[in-house]
NUMIKOL-696305 format. One line per field, with one value per residue (C-alpha): residue number from 1; residue in one letter; x, y, z. Coordinates in steps of 0.02 Angstrom, whole numbers. Layout:
NUMIKOL-696305
k: [NUM / ...]
r: [a / ...]
xx: [X / ...]
yy: [Y / ...]
zz: [Z / ...]
END
This chain:
NUMIKOL-696305
k: [1 / 2 / 3 / 4 / 5 / 6 / 7 / 8 / 9 / 10 / 11 / 12 / 13 / 14 / 15 / 16 / 17 / 18 / 19 / 20 / 21 / 22 / 23 / 24 / 25 / 26 / 27 / 28 / 29 / 30 / 31 / 32 / 33 / 34 / 35 / 36 / 37 / 38 / 39 / 40 / 41 / 42 / 43 / 44 / 45 / 46 / 47 / 48 / 49 / 50 / 51 / 52 / 53 / 54 / 55 / 56 / 57 / 58 / 59 / 60 / 61 / 62 / 63 / 64 / 65 / 66 / 67 / 68 / 69 / 70 / 71 / 72 / 73 / 74 / 75 / 76 / 77 / 78 / 79 / 80 / 81 / 82 / 83 / 84 / 85 / 86 / 87 / 88 / 89 / 90 / 91 / 92 / 93 / 94 / 95 / 96 / 97 / 98 / 99 / 100 / 101 / 102 / 103 / 104 / 105 / 106 / 107 / 108 / 109 / 110 / 111 / 112 / 113 / 114 / 115 / 116 / 117 / 118 / 119 / 120 / 121 / 122 / 123 / 124 / 125 / 126 / 127 / 128 / 129 / 130 / 131 / 132 / 133 / 134 / 135 / 136 / 137 / 138 / 139 / 140 / 141 / 142 / 143 / 144 / 145 / 146 / 147 / 148 / 149 / 150 / 151 / 152 / 153 / 154 / 155 / 156 / 157 / 158 / 159 / 160 / 161 / 162 / 163 / 164 / 165 / 166 / 167 / 168 / 169 / 170 / 171 / 172 / 173 / 174 / 175 / 176 / 177 / 178 / 179 / 180 / 181 / 182 / 183 / 184 / 185 / 186 / 187 / 188 / 189 / 190 / 191 / 192 / 193 / 194 / 195 / 196 / 197 / 198 / 199 / 200 / 201 / 202 / 203 / 204 / 205 / 206 / 207 / 208 / 209 / 210 / 211 / 212 / 213 / 214 / 215 / 216 / 217 / 218 / 219 / 220 / 221 / 222 / 223 / 224 / 225 / 226 / 227 / 228 / 229 / 230 / 231 / 232 / 233 / 234 / 235 / 236 / 237 / 238 / 239 / 240 / 241 / 242 / 243 / 244 / 245 / 246 / 247 / 248 / 249 / 250 / 251 / 252 / 253 / 254 / 255 / 256 / 257 / 258 / 259 / 260 / 261 / 262 / 263 / 264 / 265 / 266 / 267 / 268 / 269 / 270 / 271 / 272 / 273 / 274 / 275 / 276 / 277 / 278 / 279 / 280 / 281 / 282 / 283 / 284 / 285 / 286 / 287 / 288 / 289 / 290 / 291 / 292 / 293 / 294 / 295 / 296 / 297 / 298 / 299 / 300 / 301 / 302 / 303 / 304 / 305 / 306 / 307 / 308 / 309 / 310 / 311 / 312 / 313 / 314 / 315 / 316 / 317 / 318 / 319 / 320 / 321 / 322 / 323 / 324 / 325 / 326 / 327 / 328 / 329 / 330 / 331 / 332 / 333]
r: [x / x / x / x / x / x / x / x / x / x / x / x / x / x / x / x / x / x / x / x / x / x / x / x / x / x / x / x / x / x / x / x / x / x / x / x / x / x / x / x / x / x / x / x / x / x / x / x / x / x / x / x / x / x / x / x / x / x / x / x / x / x / x / x / x / x / x / x / x / x / x / x / x / x / x / x / x / x / x / x / x / x / x / x / x / x / x / x / x / x / x / x / x / x / x / x / x / x / x / x / x / x / x / x / x / x / x / x / x / x / x / x / x / x / x / x / x / x / x / x / x / x / x / x / x / x / x / x / x / x / x / x / x / x / x / x / x / x / x / x / x / x / x / x / x / x / x / x / x / x / x / x / x / x / x / x / x / x / x / x / x / x / x / x / x / x / x / x / x / x / x / x / x / x / x / x / x / x / x / x / x / x / x / x / x / x / x / x / x / x / x / x / x / x / x / x / x / x / x / x / x / x / x / x / x / x / x / x / x / x / x / x / x / x / x / x / x / x / x / x / x / x / x / x / x / x / x / x / x / x / x / x / x / x / x / x / x / x / x / x / x / x / x / x / x / x / x / x / x / x / x / x / x / x / x / x / x / x / x / x / x / x / x / x / x / x / x / x / x / x / x / x / x / x / x / x / x / x / x / x / x / x / x / x / x / x / x / x / x / x / x / x / x / x / x / x / x / x / x / x / x / x / x / x / x / x / x / x / x / x / x / x / x / x / x / x / x / x / x / x / x / x / x / x / x / x / x / x / x / x / x / x / x]
xx: [4282 / 4400 / 4579 / 4692 / 4677 / 4759 / 4785 / 4803 / 4889 / 5027 / 4962 / 4905 / 4737 / 4811 / 4944 / 4830 / 4701 / 4839 / 4895 / 4715 / 4680 / 4842 / 4813 / 4650 / 4744 / 4715 / 4855 / 4880 / 4989 / 5005 / 5046 / 5122 / 5157 / 5330 / 5471 / 5572 / 5432 / 5397 / 5580 / 5586 / 5440 / 5522 / 5682 / 5605 / 5451 / 5363 / 5275 / 5375 / 5298 / 5116 / 5101 / 5264 / 5295 / 5185 / 5268 / 5215 / 5214 / 5323 / 5167 / 5112 / 5192 / 5249 / 5270 / 5262 / 5221 / 5033 / 5037 / 5106 / 4977 / 4830 / 4892 / 4749 / 4663 / 4485 / 4455 / 4535 / 4542 / 4569 / 4657 / 4720 / 4682 / 4531 / 4614 / 4744 / 4627 / 4588 / 4769 / 4818 / 4674 / 4699 / 4877 / 4817 / 4670 / 4759 / 4810 / 4658 / 4578 / 4398 / 4250 / 4350 / 4251 / 4330 / 4303 / 4356 / 4416 / 4445 / 4349 / 4326 / 4242 / 4341 / 4367 / 4286 / 4193 / 4115 / 4119 / 4131 / 4276 / 4173 / 4105 / 4284 / 4333 / 4183 / 4211 / 4394 / 4377 / 4222 / 4146 / 4001 / 4099 / 4027 / 4100 / 4083 / 4138 / 4204 / 4181 / 4151 / 4252 / 4418 / 4573 / 4717 / 4831 / 4696 / 4659 / 4843 / 4827 / 4673 / 4565 / 4378 / 4302 / 4142 / 4115 / 3994 / 4017 / 3904 / 3861 / 3716 / 3767 / 3711 / 3811 / 3971 / 3930 / 3907 / 4070 / 4166 / 4085 / 4147 / 4321 / 4357 / 4264 / 4368 / 4332 / 4382 / 4330 / 4141 / 4070 / 3889 / 3812 / 3718 / 3640 / 3650 / 3817 / 3784 / 3752 / 3896 / 4024 / 3953 / 3954 / 4135 / 4187 / 4091 / 4136 / 4313 / 4252 / 4166 / 4324 / 4425 / 4301 / 4305 / 4495 / 4485 / 4368 / 4497 / 4636 / 4542 / 4501 / 4317 / 4263 / 4162 / 3992 / 4044 / 4118 / 3965 / 3852 / 3967 / 3952 / 3762 / 3732 / 3869 / 3779 / 3617 / 3694 / 3783 / 3622 / 3529 / 3652 / 3649 / 3461 / 3457 / 3581 / 3477 / 3549 / 3446 / 3436 / 3459 / 3633 / 3697 / 3646 / 3734 / 3913 / 3963 / 3887 / 3879 / 4000 / 4137 / 4102 / 4125 / 4289 / 4364 / 4315 / 4383 / 4530 / 4707 / 4756 / 4639 / 4736 / 4589 / 4551 / 4738 / 4755 / 4603 / 4674 / 4837 / 4740 / 4634 / 4796 / 4844 / 4955 / 4935 / 4837 / 4978 / 5108 / 5001 / 4969 / 5152 / 5207 / 5089 / 5154 / 4984 / 4839 / 4723 / 4574 / 4452 / 4534 / 4500 / 4336 / 4276 / 4287 / 4190 / 4056 / 4028 / 4003 / 3876 / 3786 / 3774 / 3717 / 3579 / 3540 / 3572 / 3617 / 3780 / 3841 / 3978 / 4048 / 4044 / 4138 / 4272 / 4285 / 4307 / 4446 / 4538 / 4519 / 4474 / 4588 / 4445 / 4496 / 4441 / 4370 / 4274 / 4204 / 4139 / 4068 / 3972 / 3902 / 3848 / 3768 / 3654 / 3470 / 3375 / 3269 / 3185 / 3299 / 3283 / 3348]
yy: [4441 / 4504 / 4439 / 4589 / 4697 / 4862 / 4883 / 5068 / 5082 / 4992 / 4978 / 4824 / 4803 / 4830 / 4700 / 4566 / 4595 / 4576 / 4413 / 4347 / 4393 / 4328 / 4167 / 4149 / 4165 / 4349 / 4456 / 4590 / 4745 / 4845 / 5029 / 5134 / 5319 / 5309 / 5232 / 5191 / 5087 / 4993 / 4951 / 4891 / 4773 / 4713 / 4675 / 4595 / 4516 / 4581 / 4742 / 4766 / 4934 / 4886 / 4696 / 4621 / 4437 / 4403 / 4350 / 4438 / 4313 / 4359 / 4346 / 4512 / 4647 / 4802 / 4971 / 5162 / 5175 / 5207 / 5160 / 4989 / 4966 / 5009 / 4912 / 4804 / 4814 / 4746 / 4804 / 4936 / 4920 / 5080 / 5056 / 5232 / 5310 / 5423 / 5590 / 5560 / 5492 / 5653 / 5697 / 5523 / 5504 / 5678 / 5624 / 5457 / 5527 / 5559 / 5377 / 5295 / 5184 / 5238 / 5133 / 5013 / 4994 / 5040 / 4952 / 5043 / 4956 / 5121 / 5176 / 5358 / 5524 / 5660 / 5820 / 5979 / 5895 / 5760 / 5639 / 5450 / 5356 / 5305 / 5483 / 5552 / 5435 / 5485 / 5668 / 5668 / 5557 / 5650 / 5509 / 5388 / 5227 / 5102 / 5106 / 4988 / 4966 / 4811 / 4828 / 4732 / 4650 / 4621 / 4641 / 4628 / 4527 / 4393 / 4391 / 4362 / 4200 / 4146 / 4153 / 4150 / 4319 / 4385 / 4557 / 4640 / 4708 / 4855 / 4956 / 5044 / 4933 / 4759 / 4676 / 4756 / 4703 / 4526 / 4536 / 4595 / 4454 / 4329 / 4402 / 4409 / 4255 / 4108 / 3958 / 4066 / 4239 / 4250 / 4399 / 4450 / 4587 / 4741 / 4879 / 5013 / 5091 / 5244 / 5141 / 5022 / 5164 / 5267 / 5114 / 5080 / 5256 / 5294 / 5132 / 5198 / 5345 / 5227 / 5116 / 5266 / 5282 / 5093 / 5101 / 5244 / 5140 / 5000 / 5121 / 5183 / 5007 / 5054 / 4875 / 4765 / 4834 / 5006 / 4946 / 4845 / 4995 / 5103 / 4986 / 4973 / 5160 / 5198 / 5088 / 5184 / 5352 / 5287 / 5216 / 5379 / 5479 / 5351 / 5349 / 5539 / 5533 / 5411 / 5244 / 5092 / 5060 / 4871 / 4897 / 4956 / 4796 / 4687 / 4647 / 4824 / 4895 / 4790 / 4660 / 4785 / 4886 / 4734 / 4681 / 4857 / 4891 / 4723 / 4672 / 4713 / 4736 / 4886 / 5049 / 5156 / 5053 / 5046 / 5233 / 5264 / 5147 / 5245 / 5408 / 5332 / 5291 / 5474 / 5494 / 5651 / 5634 / 5711 / 5591 / 5439 / 5486 / 5530 / 5357 / 5258 / 5233 / 5191 / 5314 / 5317 / 5351 / 5378 / 5541 / 5644 / 5548 / 5610 / 5789 / 5745 / 5650 / 5795 / 5910 / 5791 / 5776 / 5961 / 5982 / 5853 / 5907 / 5733 / 5700 / 5599 / 5615 / 5482 / 5556 / 5730 / 5664 / 5589 / 5751 / 5851 / 5731 / 5737 / 5919 / 6016 / 5932 / 5871 / 5747 / 5570 / 5543 / 5706 / 5657 / 5490 / 5571 / 5693 / 5549 / 5454 / 5610 / 5652 / 5674 / 5506 / 5455 / 5302 / 5190 / 5231 / 5108]
zz: [4983 / 5118 / 5104 / 5145 / 5301 / 5341 / 5528 / 5574 / 5743 / 5836 / 6013 / 6111 / 6026 / 5853 / 5888 / 5959 / 5821 / 5689 / 5770 / 5775 / 5595 / 5522 / 5616 / 5516 / 5355 / 5314 / 5243 / 5378 / 5366 / 5528 / 5510 / 5646 / 5659 / 5738 / 5638 / 5794 / 5870 / 5710 / 5690 / 5870 / 5833 / 5672 / 5762 / 5918 / 5835 / 5989 / 6046 / 6204 / 6242 / 6237 / 6235 / 6304 / 6297 / 6149 / 5985 / 5824 / 5680 / 5534 / 5425 / 5503 / 5397 / 5496 / 5414 / 5431 / 5244 / 5224 / 5039 / 5085 / 5223 / 5111 / 4957 / 4894 / 5065 / 5074 / 5254 / 5363 / 5551 / 5649 / 5816 / 5848 / 6024 / 6007 / 6041 / 5906 / 5773 / 5685 / 5659 / 5602 / 5481 / 5409 / 5364 / 5294 / 5197 / 5031 / 5018 / 5092 / 4960 / 4919 / 4967 / 5075 / 5240 / 5408 / 5573 / 5731 / 5889 / 5978 / 6132 / 6176 / 6133 / 6050 / 6153 / 6087 / 5942 / 6055 / 5909 / 5927 / 5837 / 5683 / 5669 / 5673 / 5530 / 5425 / 5466 / 5413 / 5261 / 5206 / 5108 / 5125 / 5151 / 5277 / 5454 / 5598 / 5779 / 5864 / 6053 / 6213 / 6355 / 6263 / 6370 / 6246 / 6364 / 6380 / 6193 / 6163 / 6266 / 6167 / 6322 / 6286 / 6245 / 6167 / 6083 / 5965 / 5789 / 5759 / 5602 / 5520 / 5372 / 5427 / 5287 / 5356 / 5535 / 5475 / 5373 / 5528 / 5627 / 5501 / 5489 / 5678 / 5742 / 5804 / 5919 / 6069 / 6008 / 5980 / 5888 / 5891 / 5780 / 5841 / 5741 / 5878 / 5830 / 5938 / 6095 / 6064 / 6048 / 6192 / 6307 / 6261 / 6297 / 6457 / 6545 / 6556 / 6662 / 6785 / 6786 / 6849 / 6992 / 7026 / 7037 / 7161 / 7269 / 7263 / 7304 / 7457 / 7513 / 7519 / 7494 / 7374 / 7425 / 7373 / 7211 / 7163 / 7197 / 7092 / 6943 / 6959 / 6974 / 6846 / 6720 / 6753 / 6715 / 6560 / 6493 / 6537 / 6431 / 6290 / 6272 / 6270 / 6125 / 6026 / 6080 / 6129 / 6316 / 6293 / 6220 / 6390 / 6471 / 6344 / 6298 / 6246 / 6404 / 6560 / 6494 / 6454 / 6611 / 6721 / 6643 / 6643 / 6825 / 6888 / 6784 / 6844 / 6663 / 6638 / 6627 / 6680 / 6836 / 6880 / 6858 / 6966 / 7101 / 7109 / 7121 / 7260 / 7352 / 7350 / 7197 / 7095 / 6932 / 6830 / 6905 / 6871 / 6689 / 6657 / 6719 / 6606 / 6429 / 6354 / 6339 / 6489 / 6378 / 6521 / 6571 / 6414 / 6390 / 6559 / 6498 / 6340 / 6437 / 6555 / 6406 / 6331 / 6497 / 6515 / 6333 / 6357 / 6536 / 6602 / 6783 / 6798 / 6978 / 6969 / 6809 / 6886 / 7038 / 6926 / 6829 / 6992 / 7048 / 6881 / 6833 / 6991 / 7117 / 7225 / 7361 / 7323 / 7498 / 7488 / 7317 / 7382 / 7538 / 7430 / 7325 / 7479 / 7553 / 7408 / 7448 / 7470 / 7322 / 7243 / 7138 / 6954 / 6825]
END
């Protein structure tokens, strides 16, 4: 029976998840890496950096002490940005309780290793504990207002997926289960790459026709890569795929879409990233996805265009022109 939950991370998703879970009566301890930030949240009862204006109940315990966070935990939720997960979990490993399952709410693909979040956790902890991913269209600012949302809990361990479903479900937060962990995590990571492109289209004022085409063709290349890596095609047309892609590419709250919009307006990539406090996960993920595409010999023209804009200083208008000028061919879905 799950009663106590260790929340690893202190960003927007960690905060709103902690609020949701403690509201259901679970004992939640949220762990953060930086003492200064945790003390700010304790003092303000608010995460001003990542989720301003949302009160954190006093029932959510805040700490930088891993032993306190893990004490008697029945479930661990990992909400650390993907590129920092390995370092954080390596530090937490000695005190991580054995056999306690971990559910990841992180979206991304680690640079160099090309591992997904649950794979990073398993790789670092080096044990056979069950892992799961919770993913789908879930903008933290909307969850904080208890607006209706629907996501999927995915795990190779069906009993864990059902347990996560039970733990997180509320009247306004509906959780489905899905056994395709590879597809769910790949969909959550790759949609951020397409969101950068969608933002650039917005920044250029290229119109709704262009943006809709981008989403449709972006979904095709995401699914193409996922199937090559062993995922189920259907996953990419469900909540973790199409659902999350749509929200991320449309919502003004999405960091990746917003960053892409500013780049589309002519701002330098480095200046945009330096001015955003939260991690724009689509940027490092673009590098990882291109490596996976090259390894699997999968054609991903939109992802390649985003990569060229981010890392090769290609002009946004030139990148879109090149996409529109590709050789005519039948539509493949």
